[in-house]
C-alpha positions as CSV (number, residue, x, y, z in Angstrom):
1,M,-31.2,71.8,26.8
2,D,-28.0,73.2,28.4
3,K,-24.7,72.3,26.8
4,K,-22.8,69.6,28.9
5,I,-19.3,70.7,29.7
6,V,-16.5,68.3,30.6
7,L,-13.6,69.5,32.7
8,V,-10.4,67.8,31.4
9,L,-7.3,67.9,33.7
10,I,-3.7,67.8,32.4
11,D,-1.3,67.4,35.2
12,C,1.6,65.5,33.7
13,P,3.3,65.9,30.2
14,Q,2.4,62.4,29.2
15,D,-1.3,63.1,29.8
16,L,-1.5,65.0,26.6
17,D,-1.2,62.1,24.2
18,L,-4.1,60.3,26.0
19,L,-6.4,63.3,26.3
20,L,-5.7,65.4,23.1
21,P,-7.8,63.1,20.8
22,V,-10.7,63.4,23.3
23,I,-10.3,67.2,23.7
24,R,-10.2,67.5,19.9
25,R,-13.6,65.7,19.5
26,L,-15.3,67.3,22.5
27,K,-14.5,70.8,21.0
28,S,-16.7,73.4,22.8
29,N,-18.0,70.7,25.2
30,C,-14.9,70.8,27.3
31,I,-12.6,73.2,29.2
32,V,-9.1,72.1,29.9
33,W,-7.2,72.9,33.1
34,V,-3.4,72.6,32.8
35,T,-1.4,72.6,36.0
36,D,1.7,74.8,36.2
37,H,3.6,71.6,37.0
38,A,2.7,70.1,33.6
39,L,3.2,73.3,31.6
40,E,6.7,73.9,33.1
41,R,7.8,70.5,32.0
42,S,6.4,70.3,28.4
43,R,6.2,73.0,25.8
44,R,4.1,70.7,23.7
45,I,0.9,71.1,25.8
46,E,0.5,74.8,25.1
47,H,1.4,74.4,21.4
48,F,-1.2,71.6,20.8
49,L,-4.0,73.1,22.8
50,N,-3.7,76.4,20.9
51,L,-3.5,74.5,17.6
52,E,-6.8,72.9,18.4
53,K,-8.2,76.3,19.6
54,S,-9.1,74.6,22.9
55,K,-10.5,76.6,25.8
56,W,-7.9,76.2,28.5
57,C,-6.3,77.9,31.5
58,I,-3.4,77.4,33.8
59,K,-4.1,76.2,37.4
60,R,-1.7,76.1,40.3
61,R,-1.1,72.5,41.2
62,I,-0.8,73.2,44.9
63,L,-4.2,74.9,45.1
64,I,-6.0,72.0,43.5
65,K,-4.1,69.6,45.9
66,V,-5.4,71.5,48.9
67,G,-8.9,71.8,47.5
68,V,-9.0,75.4,46.4
69,T,-10.5,75.1,42.9
70,G,-13.2,77.7,42.7
71,S,-16.7,76.8,41.6
72,L,-17.3,73.5,39.8
73,A,-20.8,74.4,38.9
74,P,-20.2,74.9,35.2
75,F,-19.0,71.3,34.8
76,N,-21.1,68.2,34.3
77,S,-18.2,65.7,34.5
78,L,-14.5,65.3,34.9
79,L,-11.9,63.4,32.8
80,T,-8.4,62.8,34.0
81,A,-5.6,60.7,32.4
82,C,-4.2,59.3,35.6
83,E,-6.0,59.5,38.9
84,S,-5.1,57.5,42.0
85,S,-4.0,57.8,45.6
86,L,-0.3,57.4,44.6
87,R,1.7,60.6,45.1
88,P,2.3,61.4,41.3
89,H,-1.5,61.3,40.7
90,R,-2.8,62.8,43.8
91,V,-3.8,66.2,42.3
92,A,-6.3,64.3,40.0
93,Y,-7.3,62.2,43.0
94,R,-8.2,65.2,45.1
95,L,-10.1,67.0,42.3
96,T,-12.0,63.8,41.5
97,K,-13.1,63.6,45.1
98,K,-14.5,67.1,44.9
99,F,-16.5,66.1,41.8
100,T,-17.9,62.9,43.4
101,Q,-18.9,64.8,46.5
102,Q,-21.0,67.0,44.3
103,R,-22.4,63.9,42.5
104,K,-20.8,64.8,39.2
105,K,-19.7,62.0,36.9
106,T,-15.9,61.2,37.0
107,W,-13.8,59.2,34.6
108,T,-10.1,58.4,34.6
109,L,-8.1,56.3,32.1
110,Q,-5.6,53.5,32.3
111,H,-2.5,55.6,31.6
112,G,0.1,52.8,31.2
113,F,0.7,49.2,30.4
114,E,2.0,48.6,33.9
115,N,-0.6,50.7,35.8
116,V,-0.4,50.3,39.6
117,G,-3.7,49.0,40.9
118,L,-4.9,47.9,37.5
119,S,-2.3,45.9,35.8
120,Y,0.7,46.0,38.1
121,F,0.8,44.7,41.7
122,D,3.8,44.2,44.0
123,G,2.4,44.5,47.5
124,R,4.1,47.9,48.2
125,F,1.0,50.0,47.3
126,K,-2.6,50.0,48.4
127,T,-3.8,52.0,45.5
128,K,-7.2,53.6,45.6
129,F,-9.2,55.4,42.9
130,N,-11.9,58.0,43.4
131,S,-13.3,57.9,39.8
132,D,-16.7,56.5,39.1
133,F,-15.3,54.8,35.9
134,I,-11.9,53.7,34.8
135,G,-11.4,53.3,31.0
136,V,-9.1,50.4,30.5
137,W,-7.5,49.3,27.2
138,G,-9.0,45.8,26.9
139,N,-10.8,43.0,28.6
140,D,-7.7,41.0,29.4
141,F,-6.7,43.6,32.0
142,L,-9.7,42.6,34.1
143,L,-8.6,39.0,34.4
144,D,-5.9,39.5,37.0
145,S,-7.0,38.0,40.2
146,R,-4.9,40.5,42.2
147,M,-7.1,43.4,41.2
148,D,-9.4,44.8,43.9
149,E,-13.0,43.8,43.2
150,A,-14.2,47.3,43.9
151,V,-11.8,48.6,41.3
152,R,-12.7,45.9,38.8
153,A,-16.4,46.8,39.1
154,R,-15.6,50.4,37.9
155,C,-13.4,49.3,34.9
156,V,-14.9,49.8,31.5
157,P,-12.9,48.3,28.5
158,I,-12.9,51.0,25.8
159,G,-9.5,50.7,24.1
160,L,-6.7,53.2,23.9
161,T,-7.5,56.9,23.2
162,K,-4.1,57.7,21.7
163,N,-4.1,58.8,18.1
164,Y,-0.6,58.3,16.7
165,D,-1.6,60.4,13.6
166,L,-1.8,63.4,15.9
167,I,1.8,62.9,17.1
168,P,4.1,64.8,14.8
169,V,7.1,63.2,13.3
170,P,10.2,65.1,14.5
171,D,13.0,65.8,12.1
172,L,15.7,63.2,12.1
173,P,18.9,64.9,13.1
174,D,21.5,65.2,10.3
175,W,23.9,63.0,12.2
176,A,21.3,60.1,12.1
177,R,20.4,60.3,8.4
178,N,21.1,57.2,6.3
179,R,22.0,55.2,9.4
180,R,20.1,52.5,11.3
181,V,18.4,54.3,14.2
182,I,17.7,52.3,17.4
183,S,15.8,54.2,20.1
184,V,16.4,52.9,23.6
185,F,14.0,53.9,26.3
186,E,14.9,54.0,30.0
187,N,11.7,54.6,31.7
188,L,10.2,54.8,35.2
189,H,10.3,52.2,38.0
190,W,14.1,51.6,38.3
191,D,13.4,50.9,42.0
192,R,11.8,47.7,40.9
193,Y,15.0,46.4,39.2
194,S,17.9,44.6,40.8
195,Q,21.4,46.0,40.8
196,S,22.4,43.2,38.4
197,Y,19.6,44.4,36.0
198,K,20.9,48.0,36.1
199,R,24.5,47.0,35.6
200,K,23.7,44.8,32.6
201,F,21.5,47.4,31.0
202,I,24.3,49.9,30.9
203,H,26.9,47.3,29.9
204,D,24.9,45.8,27.1
205,L,23.8,49.2,25.7
206,K,27.5,50.3,25.6
207,S,28.7,47.0,24.2
208,S,26.0,46.9,21.5
209,A,26.9,50.5,20.4
210,E,30.6,49.6,20.3
211,A,29.8,46.4,18.2
212,F,27.9,48.4,15.6
213,P,29.6,51.8,15.3
214,D,27.7,52.7,12.2
215,Y,24.3,52.5,13.9
216,V,22.9,55.4,16.0
217,F,21.5,54.7,19.5
218,I,19.2,57.4,20.8
219,L,18.7,56.9,24.6
220,K,15.4,58.5,25.7
221,S,14.9,59.3,29.3
222,H,11.5,59.6,31.1
223,H,10.5,63.1,32.2
224,D,10.0,61.9,35.8
225,E,13.1,59.8,36.4
226,R,16.0,60.4,34.0
227,W,17.8,57.4,35.6
228,L,20.8,57.2,33.3
229,A,20.6,60.8,31.9
230,S,21.2,62.1,35.4
231,K,24.4,60.1,35.9
232,Q,26.8,62.5,34.1
233,D,29.8,60.3,34.9
234,E,28.2,57.3,33.2
235,V,27.0,59.5,30.2
236,A,30.5,60.7,29.7
237,L,31.7,57.2,29.2
238,L,29.1,56.3,26.5
239,P,30.3,55.6,23.0
240,G,30.0,58.5,20.5
241,N,27.1,56.8,18.6
242,I,24.9,56.9,21.7
243,V,23.0,60.2,22.0
244,V,21.2,61.0,25.2
245,A,17.8,62.6,24.5
246,D,17.4,64.3,27.9
247,P,13.9,65.8,28.2
248,K,15.3,68.6,30.5
249,K,17.2,69.9,27.5
250,S,15.2,72.2,25.2
251,Q,16.3,70.6,22.0
252,W,14.8,67.2,23.0
253,Q,11.5,68.4,24.5
254,L,9.6,68.0,21.3
255,Y,10.9,64.4,20.8
256,T,8.2,62.5,22.6
257,A,8.5,58.7,23.0
258,A,6.0,58.2,20.2
259,G,7.7,60.7,18.0
260,L,11.1,59.0,18.4
261,I,9.5,55.6,17.7
262,K,8.2,57.0,14.4
263,I,11.7,57.9,13.2
264,S,13.3,54.7,14.5
265,D,14.1,51.4,12.7
266,L,14.2,49.5,16.0
267,V,13.0,50.1,19.5
268,I,14.4,48.7,22.8
269,T,12.7,49.5,26.1
270,T,12.7,48.7,29.7
271,P,9.2,47.2,30.7
272,S,6.8,50.1,29.9
273,T,4.0,51.5,27.7
274,V,6.6,52.2,25.1
275,A,6.3,48.6,24.1
276,V,2.6,49.2,23.4
277,D,3.2,52.4,21.4
278,A,5.9,50.7,19.3
279,A,3.7,47.6,18.7
280,L,0.7,49.7,17.6
281,M,3.0,51.5,15.2
282,R,4.1,48.1,14.0
283,K,7.8,48.8,14.8
284,P,10.1,45.9,15.8
285,V,10.4,46.2,19.6
286,S,12.3,44.3,22.3
287,V,11.9,44.6,26.1
288,V,14.9,44.4,28.3
289,G,14.2,41.5,30.6
290,Y,17.2,39.9,32.3
291,D,15.9,38.5,35.6
292,L,12.3,39.8,35.3
293,N,9.2,37.8,34.6
294,L,7.8,39.4,31.5
295,D,5.0,37.0,30.5
296,M,2.7,40.1,30.0
297,Y,4.9,41.1,27.0
298,D,4.6,37.8,25.1
299,P,5.1,37.5,22.1
300,L,7.5,40.4,21.9
301,C,11.3,39.7,21.9
302,V,12.8,39.8,25.4
303,L,16.5,40.6,25.8
304,R,18.2,38.6,28.6
305,S,21.8,38.7,27.4
306,L,24.3,40.8,25.4
307,D,23.9,38.2,22.6
308,D,20.2,38.9,22.5
309,W,20.9,42.7,22.2
310,K,23.3,42.1,19.3
311,V,21.0,39.8,17.4
312,F,18.1,42.2,17.7
313,V,20.1,45.3,16.9
314,N,21.6,43.7,13.8
315,C,18.3,42.0,12.7
316,E,17.9,41.9,9.0
317,C,14.3,40.6,8.8
318,L,12.5,43.6,10.3
319,T,9.1,42.6,8.9
320,K,9.2,39.2,10.7
321,V,10.1,40.9,14.0
322,A,7.4,43.5,13.6
323,S,4.8,40.7,13.2
324,R,5.3,40.0,16.9
325,S,4.2,43.6,17.6
326,A,0.9,42.9,15.9
327,G,0.4,39.8,18.0
328,F,1.2,41.7,21.2
329,S,-1.1,44.7,20.5
330,N,-4.0,42.4,19.4
331,R,-3.7,40.5,22.7
332,W,-4.1,43.6,24.9
333,I,-5.8,46.5,23.1
334,Q,-9.5,46.4,22.3
335,K,-10.3,47.3,18.7
336,G,-12.6,50.2,17.8
337,D,-12.8,53.9,18.4
338,A,-12.0,54.4,22.0
339,V,-12.7,58.1,21.9
340,T,-16.2,57.7,20.6
341,K,-17.0,55.1,23.3
342,L,-15.6,57.4,26.0
343,I,-17.4,60.6,24.8
344,A,-20.7,58.8,24.6
345,R,-20.4,58.0,28.3
346,L,-19.0,61.4,29.4
347,L,-21.8,63.5,27.9
């Protein structure tokens, strides 16, 4: 019998954490295409694919987008980390369409906790998916009545494919040793937030750092937005114990979200997948809420005022706070080996 080969596409830096555990297990049953777009933005991709001795090559993103892919005959199926009609995922969307036209099996994954079209809906987007199957993190994601029925029919609860053991623990910088470390994540989707939310976020971050000058606050920006990191005038006014981990700067490229969570005592995040990562690592985590409805994040702590920030940052009972993380992850993430479930369906 001919060996079945899965084509795995990496088009964004954050795809790696979802796909590497699958690539590792597929071994010679997969070939990885990495777009020049992804490789330019993350040195980690080349490092880890070489470490796993994966068979991979670089593909020009623009060529895939316009349909110039070469022969797909060697491949039995396609796996992408995030495929949809939205602009950031359109390369995977176009490649998936080529596979489906040739009647080859296609899978994509839920790539975030607030995944447009799967778990986030605000009326601005009519999101489409080309994949035959969408691997979601748990059954509860299928309960939202706003999900398109045609999309729901293709969703398969498998769990989360990330393996936090594969994510290296970065060295804690010398200036952070023997101090409480609070990682603060400013993620995507700032267009969803009110001006009041944005002002309060900056004010409460600065005020919390000033109130606890012996603590270190590492502000981690998202690759695709860098909302605060790009505001040099604002950054210049931050207290000295706030360090901006800007992914555009080489010294911070190896400090992934999950890596920073590992070396942190506490985690604060805008609404995002970081909350899931921190919860699964059993770290105390709070979500910046203010005027947002964050029922999805229950039972995690939600910060709605400066007092909330200060109480959380100075929390002494970390074990009690971390117990909320367990409740949150148990609510949303299906237990079991997601990679095994996925591979059984891919091959």
